[in-house]
TORROBA-380070 format. One line per 8 residues: their letters; for each residue x, y, z of N, C-alpha, C, O, CB. Coordinates in Angstrom, 3 decimals. Glycine has a CB too. Example, Ala and Ser with C-alpha at 12.3 -4.5 7.8 and 13.67 -1.06 7.14 Angstrom:
<rs>
as) 13.190,-5.690,7.800,12.300,-4.500,7.800,13.200,-3.300,7.800,14.236,-3.319,8.465,11.308,-4.473,9.046; 12.850,-2.250,7.080,13.670,-1.060,7.140,12.900,0.030,7.870,13.409,1.138,8.039,14.084,-0.598,5.725
</rs>
This chain:
<rs>
rivyqtad) -11.600,20.477,17.050,-10.172,20.525,17.180,-9.556,19.545,16.190,-9.960,18.384,16.116,-9.739,20.212,18.622; -8.608,20.008,15.455,-7.941,19.185,14.460,-6.566,18.781,14.992,-5.796,19.614,15.470,-7.816,19.940,13.105; -6.287,17.512,14.898,-4.974,16.978,15.268,-4.349,16.422,13.998,-5.005,15.693,13.254,-5.081,15.870,16.395; -3.112,16.751,13.745,-2.458,16.238,12.547,-1.007,15.912,12.846,-0.437,16.376,13.834,-2.554,17.250,11.395; -0.429,15.117,11.984,0.985,14.809,12.104,1.542,14.647,10.700,0.799,14.350,9.765,1.223,13.527,12.964; 2.816,14.837,10.551,3.450,14.704,9.247,4.508,13.610,9.313,5.013,13.265,10.381,4.074,16.047,8.793; 4.824,13.081,8.145,5.865,12.052,8.055,6.456,12.112,6.655,5.760,12.415,5.686,5.293,10.616,8.370; 7.726,11.824,6.562,8.362,11.735,5.260,7.853,10.482,4.554,7.671,9.435,5.176,9.913,11.714,5.392
apagtqvl) 7.628,10.600,3.259,7.134,9.470,2.479,7.883,9.444,1.149,7.668,10.299,0.290,5.584,9.565,2.255; 8.752,8.468,0.987,9.474,8.385,-0.282,8.522,8.068,-1.436,7.439,7.523,-1.223,10.577,7.320,-0.199; 8.927,8.409,-2.643,8.109,8.124,-3.822,7.721,6.652,-3.830,8.544,5.783,-3.540,8.863,8.495,-5.125; 6.462,6.378,-4.163,5.964,5.006,-4.197,5.295,4.566,-2.908,4.717,3.480,-2.861,7.083,4.076,-4.504; 5.354,5.383,-1.857,4.689,5.042,-0.597,3.184,4.979,-0.822,2.606,5.867,-1.447,5.034,6.074,0.513; 2.558,3.933,-0.313,1.111,3.766,-0.437,0.456,4.037,0.907,0.906,3.553,1.946,0.754,2.344,-0.943; -0.601,4.810,0.867,-1.316,5.203,2.075,-2.790,4.877,1.877,-3.383,5.232,0.858,-1.108,6.722,2.395; -3.370,4.204,2.850,-4.796,3.904,2.812,-5.472,4.736,3.900,-5.267,4.504,5.091,-5.069,2.366,3.012
vmtdgfyr) -6.268,5.693,3.478,-7.015,6.563,4.389,-8.442,6.034,4.423,-9.046,5.807,3.375,-6.967,8.085,3.936; -8.989,5.836,5.635,-10.319,5.224,5.719,-11.070,5.670,6.956,-10.487,6.173,7.916,-10.206,3.713,5.710; -12.370,5.475,6.911,-13.210,5.705,8.080,-13.198,4.454,8.958,-12.740,3.389,8.544,-14.662,6.074,7.658; -13.703,4.605,10.155,-13.773,3.459,11.060,-14.699,2.376,10.517,-14.520,1.197,10.824,-14.248,3.905,12.442; -15.682,2.763,9.717,-16.576,1.769,9.130,-15.849,0.830,8.176,-16.125,-0.370,8.169,-17.707,2.458,8.403; -14.930,1.350,7.375,-14.144,0.516,6.474,-13.137,-0.311,7.270,-12.821,-1.443,6.902,-13.421,1.382,5.421; -12.639,0.264,8.361,-11.647,-0.424,9.199,-12.246,-1.644,9.904,-11.511,-2.443,10.483,-11.072,0.546,10.239; -13.559,-1.793,9.861,-14.191,-2.990,10.435,-13.621,-4.275,9.846,-13.670,-5.324,10.489,-15.698,-2.949,10.207
lvspygry) -13.085,-4.206,8.638,-12.454,-5.394,8.047,-11.291,-5.882,8.904,-10.949,-7.065,8.884,-11.963,-5.089,6.621; -10.683,-4.963,9.658,-9.595,-5.318,10.576,-10.159,-5.569,11.972,-9.883,-6.599,12.587,-8.517,-4.197,10.619; -10.944,-4.625,12.460,-11.505,-4.738,13.805,-12.946,-4.254,13.776,-13.173,-3.090,13.445,-10.667,-3.926,14.838; -13.901,-5.056,14.095,-13.849,-6.273,14.883,-13.778,-7.567,14.073,-13.600,-8.638,14.653,-15.027,-6.323,15.758; -13.912,-7.493,12.732,-14.039,-8.728,11.958,-12.772,-9.565,11.906,-12.855,-10.787,11.777,-14.456,-8.402,10.573; -11.598,-8.944,12.003,-10.355,-9.714,12.001,-10.049,-10.372,10.667,-9.288,-11.338,10.611,-10.411,-10.761,13.062; -10.630,-9.864,9.602,-10.405,-10.456,8.274,-8.996,-10.150,7.765,-8.400,-10.964,7.059,-11.450,-9.934,7.268; -8.463,-8.981,8.122,-7.136,-8.548,7.683,-6.372,-7.923,8.841,-6.968,-7.446,9.807,-7.247,-7.547,6.517
tdaqlvea) -5.055,-7.933,8.736,-4.228,-7.079,9.578,-4.132,-5.735,8.852,-4.601,-5.613,7.720,-2.790,-7.718,9.849; -3.538,-4.740,9.481,-3.375,-3.448,8.822,-2.614,-3.603,7.501,-3.047,-3.096,6.466,-2.639,-2.463,9.750; -1.488,-4.301,7.547,-0.662,-4.476,6.347,-1.403,-5.269,5.273,-1.311,-4.946,4.089,0.652,-5.182,6.702; -2.131,-6.297,5.676,-2.883,-7.102,4.711,-3.993,-6.294,4.052,-4.297,-6.496,2.877,-3.474,-8.333,5.394; -4.598,-5.380,4.803,-5.655,-4.554,4.243,-5.101,-3.640,3.152,-5.725,-3.481,2.103,-6.329,-3.725,5.344; -3.950,-3.045,3.385,-3.325,-2.202,2.361,-2.979,-3.049,1.145,-3.245,-2.642,0.014,-2.054,-1.502,2.915; -2.395,-4.213,1.359,-2.044,-5.104,0.245,-3.286,-5.492,-0.556,-3.249,-5.501,-1.787,-1.336,-6.372,0.769; -4.374,-5.810,0.123,-5.615,-6.192,-0.563,-6.198,-5.005,-1.327,-6.740,-5.182,-2.418,-6.648,-6.731,0.449
avsrglge) -6.095,-3.812,-0.775,-6.593,-2.627,-1.469,-5.830,-2.412,-2.769,-6.419,-2.060,-3.791,-6.479,-1.385,-0.571; -4.529,-2.623,-2.729,-3.696,-2.447,-3.920,-3.977,-3.548,-4.939,-4.142,-3.267,-6.126,-2.203,-2.441,-3.541; -4.031,-4.784,-4.487,-4.149,-5.910,-5.423,-5.578,-6.174,-5.900,-5.782,-6.556,-7.052,-3.613,-7.154,-4.777; -6.567,-5.975,-5.025,-7.951,-6.325,-5.369,-8.826,-5.115,-5.635,-9.852,-5.225,-6.306,-8.561,-7.139,-4.268; -8.434,-3.965,-5.118,-9.207,-2.743,-5.305,-10.169,-2.486,-4.159,-10.623,-3.409,-3.483,-9.970,-2.809,-6.601; -10.469,-1.209,-3.956,-11.341,-0.810,-2.853,-12.782,-1.268,-3.051,-13.473,-1.587,-2.084,-11.306,0.693,-2.688; -13.232,-1.301,-4.290,-14.606,-1.756,-4.551,-14.824,-3.184,-4.105,-15.853,-3.501,-3.508,-14.934,-1.632,-6.026; -13.871,-4.042,-4.387,-13.974,-5.450,-3.978,-13.977,-5.572,-2.451,-14.723,-6.371,-1.885,-12.806,-6.274,-4.576
lmrelrsm) -13.146,-4.781,-1.801,-13.112,-4.817,-0.328,-14.422,-4.292,0.262,-14.889,-4.790,1.286,-11.922,-3.985,0.206; -15.011,-3.285,-0.386,-16.294,-2.771,0.092,-17.377,-3.829,-0.048,-18.207,-3.986,0.848,-16.690,-1.501,-0.675; -17.379,-4.553,-1.154,-18.365,-5.637,-1.317,-18.162,-6.715,-0.251,-19.129,-7.247,0.295,-18.259,-6.262,-2.732; -16.911,-7.029,0.036,-16.621,-8.023,1.087,-17.129,-7.532,2.436,-17.736,-8.294,3.189,-15.100,-8.313,1.165; -16.884,-6.278,2.740,-17.341,-5.697,4.001,-18.856,-5.775,4.116,-19.385,-6.210,5.139,-16.878,-4.240,4.121; -19.546,-5.361,3.077,-21.015,-5.354,3.127,-21.571,-6.771,3.245,-22.606,-6.973,3.879,-21.589,-4.669,1.876; -20.911,-7.739,2.655,-21.390,-9.117,2.803,-21.191,-9.601,4.234,-21.986,-10.397,4.733,-20.662,-10.054,1.820; -20.143,-9.131,4.894,-19.914,-9.514,6.293,-20.920,-8.848,7.220,-21.163,-9.332,8.326,-18.490,-9.147,6.722
easpedda) -21.505,-7.744,6.779,-22.492,-7.028,7.590,-23.922,-7.461,7.283,-24.870,-6.866,7.795,-22.356,-5.534,7.372; -24.085,-8.471,6.468,-25.407,-8.844,5.973,-26.344,-9.404,7.043,-27.556,-9.434,6.833,-25.257,-9.847,4.885; -25.826,-9.839,8.161,-26.665,-10.488,9.160,-26.835,-9.621,10.409,-25.909,-9.518,11.213,-26.073,-11.839,9.541; -28.009,-8.994,10.584,-28.256,-8.205,11.795,-28.156,-9.041,13.070,-27.897,-8.502,14.146,-29.626,-7.560,11.720; -28.361,-10.364,12.951,-28.271,-11.234,14.125,-26.847,-11.266,14.698,-26.653,-11.578,15.873,-28.722,-12.656,13.762; -25.864,-10.943,13.867,-24.473,-10.940,14.321,-24.117,-9.710,15.137,-23.058,-9.681,15.764,-23.551,-11.036,13.143; -24.977,-8.686,15.147,-24.648,-7.428,15.815,-24.201,-7.638,17.261,-23.123,-7.183,17.644,-25.845,-6.498,15.780; -24.999,-8.307,18.054,-24.668,-8.516,19.466,-23.467,-9.434,19.620,-22.619,-9.216,20.485,-25.866,-9.096,20.216
kigrfkts) -23.395,-10.461,18.782,-22.298,-11.424,18.874,-20.948,-10.747,18.602,-19.958,-11.023,19.280,-22.522,-12.583,17.883; -20.923,-9.868,17.613,-19.683,-9.190,17.232,-19.438,-7.964,18.104,-18.299,-7.522,18.257,-19.728,-8.783,15.754; -20.498,-7.421,18.668,-20.360,-6.239,19.509,-20.485,-4.946,18.731,-19.937,-3.920,19.135,-19.046,-6.269,20.216; -21.203,-4.986,17.618,-21.393,-3.758,16.858,-22.748,-3.156,17.225,-23.703,-3.870,17.531,-21.298,-4.028,15.325; -22.805,-1.844,17.187,-24.028,-1.140,17.566,-25.044,-1.104,16.437,-26.249,-1.053,16.682,-23.702,0.268,18.002; -24.562,-1.130,15.203,-25.469,-1.143,14.067,-24.905,-2.078,13.011,-23.696,-2.298,12.929,-25.678,0.286,13.494; -25.801,-2.619,12.212,-25.414,-3.641,11.250,-24.388,-3.136,10.254,-23.406,-3.828,9.983,-26.626,-4.144,10.518; -24.589,-1.952,9.704,-23.594,-1.396,8.791,-23.303,0.042,9.196,-24.147,0.726,9.774,-24.084,-1.467,7.313
ddatalli) -22.112,0.477,8.887,-21.647,1.809,9.231,-21.216,2.485,7.934,-20.958,1.818,6.932,-20.474,1.763,10.280; -21.140,3.816,7.962,-20.594,4.479,6.784,-19.166,3.981,6.597,-18.420,3.833,7.565,-20.642,6.045,6.925; -18.799,3.731,5.370,-17.474,3.184,5.085,-16.916,3.881,3.850,-17.510,3.851,2.772,-17.532,1.634,4.875; -15.772,4.503,4.036,-15.112,5.225,2.958,-13.625,4.939,3.026,-13.044,4.859,4.108,-15.391,6.750,3.046; -13.013,4.786,1.857,-11.566,4.562,1.828,-10.984,5.237,0.593,-11.641,5.357,-0.441,-11.231,3.039,1.833; -9.748,5.669,0.726,-9.022,6.325,-0.348,-7.606,5.781,-0.352,-6.899,5.874,0.652,-9.034,7.877,-0.185; -7.194,5.221,-1.458,-5.837,4.683,-1.600,-4.999,5.699,-2.373,-5.342,6.085,-3.490,-5.846,3.286,-2.328; -3.908,6.118,-1.768,-3.042,7.142,-2.346,-1.636,6.565,-2.513,-1.143,5.843,-1.645,-3.016,8.426,-1.454
ev) -1.007,6.886,-3.622,0.400,6.563,-3.797,1.170,7.865,-3.972,0.849,8.676,-4.840,0.617,5.612,-5.014; 2.169,8.052,-3.154,2.972,9.285,-3.182,3.931,9.226,-4.343,4.703,10.161,-4.555,3.745,9.490,-1.855
</rs>
């Protein structure tokens, strides 16, 4: 089942589409808020954020402490400007 919604987006609107694995930078890691994550994607690039994410996942010992089921998850992000 597909659920979708639409919204008006004026020219220049930036949208960050991502999987839950990439969203780990916000939750559970708390490294960014939603707005900060978009700002970092624009200013630093998605590749840099992916490297940061993978470095945060480097320790399997943190799995139980953080409450993650697996050390790393699939992570994909796409930054779009309307």
